[in-house]
C-alpha positions in Angstrom: 0.1 0.3 0.0 1.5 3.6 -1.3 2.1 6.1 1.9 -0.5 9.6 1.7 2.6 11.9 0.7 0.1 15.0 0.7 -3.6 16.1 1.0 -5.7 18.5 -0.8 -8.9 19.7 -1.2 -10.7 18.9 -4.2 -13.7 20.5 -5.4 -16.2 19.2 -8.4 -17.1 21.8 -11.1 -17.0 21.7 -14.8 -17.2 26.2 -14.8 -13.0 25.6 -15.5 -12.8 21.8 -17.2 -10.9 23.1 -20.4 -8.6 25.2 -18.6 -7.6 23.0 -15.8 -3.8 21.0 -15.7 -2.5 18.5 -13.8 0.8 17.8 -13.1 2.2 14.5 -12.0 5.5 13.4 -12.2 5.4 9.3 -11.4 9.2 9.4 -11.7 10.8 11.9 -9.4 11.0 10.9 -5.9 8.8 12.3 -3.2 12.1 13.6 -1.7 12.6 16.2 -4.1 9.4 17.8 -5.2 8.8 20.6 -7.4 6.9 23.0 -4.1 8.0 26.5 -4.5 10.7 25.8 -7.7 11.1 29.1 -9.6 9.0 28.6 -13.1 11.6 30.9 -15.5 8.6 30.7 -18.1 6.1 29.0 -20.1 4.3 27.8 -22.5 1.0 26.4 -24.0 -0.5 24.7 -27.2 -4.1 25.2 -26.8 -5.1 22.9 -29.6 -2.8 19.8 -28.9 -3.0 20.6 -24.8 1.0 20.3 -24.2 2.1 22.7 -21.8 5.7 23.5 -21.2 7.3 25.6 -18.0 10.8 25.8 -17.6 11.9 25.0 -14.1 15.2 26.5 -12.2 18.0 24.4 -11.7 19.6 25.0 -8.2 23.0 25.8 -9.5 24.7 27.1 -6.2 23.9 23.9 -4.1 26.9 21.3 -3.4 25.3 18.4 -5.6 25.4 21.3 -8.6 28.6 20.2 -10.8 29.3 23.6 -12.3 32.4 22.0 -15.3 28.7 19.5 -16.2 26.7 22.5 -15.5 28.9 24.8 -18.9 29.8 21.6 -20.5 25.4 21.3 -21.2 25.0 24.9 -22.0 28.0 24.9 -24.5 26.5 21.5 -26.1 22.9 23.2 -26.8 24.9 25.7 -28.8 24.6 25.4 -32.2 26.9 27.9 -34.7 25.7 31.5 -35.0 22.6 30.8 -32.8 21.6 32.5 -29.7 22.3 30.8 -26.9 19.7 28.5 -24.7 21.4 28.5 -21.8 21.9 32.5 -21.2 23.7 32.1 -18.1 26.4 29.7 -19.6 25.3 27.4 -17.4 23.0 24.5 -17.7 20.9 26.7 -15.5 16.6 25.4 -15.8 15.2 21.8 -17.1 12.3 22.1 -19.4 9.2 19.8 -18.5 6.9 19.5 -21.2 3.2 17.5 -20.8 1.4 14.7 -22.3 -2.2 14.4 -22.5 -3.5 11.0 -21.0 -7.2 10.0 -21.8 -6.8 9.0 -17.6 -9.9 6.0 -18.5 -7.4 4.2 -21.0 -4.0 4.5 -19.4 -4.2 4.7 -15.9 -5.3 1.0 -13.8 -6.8 1.4 -10.8 
């Protein structure tokens, strides 16, 4: 049996049903949530229901390798292109949504 990690109140309403998104990260460990993360940018494609969130990566912490961050940032640059990581470090990650039909894709 799974442990309850967090409980939130749920209100049933169809008023905003077409404008709500549920974000789940089943592979992310429970001890490293995105709570309080700095969202640096967001994009939405309403026709296909896709959302992208740019979430900041802590580059000053003890678990960040500055040399690897610089290496990854350089690896994203194409010749003559605008740098994706403006700081010269891999300082963000992009989370991309995937639309799921809960009745078809999830097992209860």
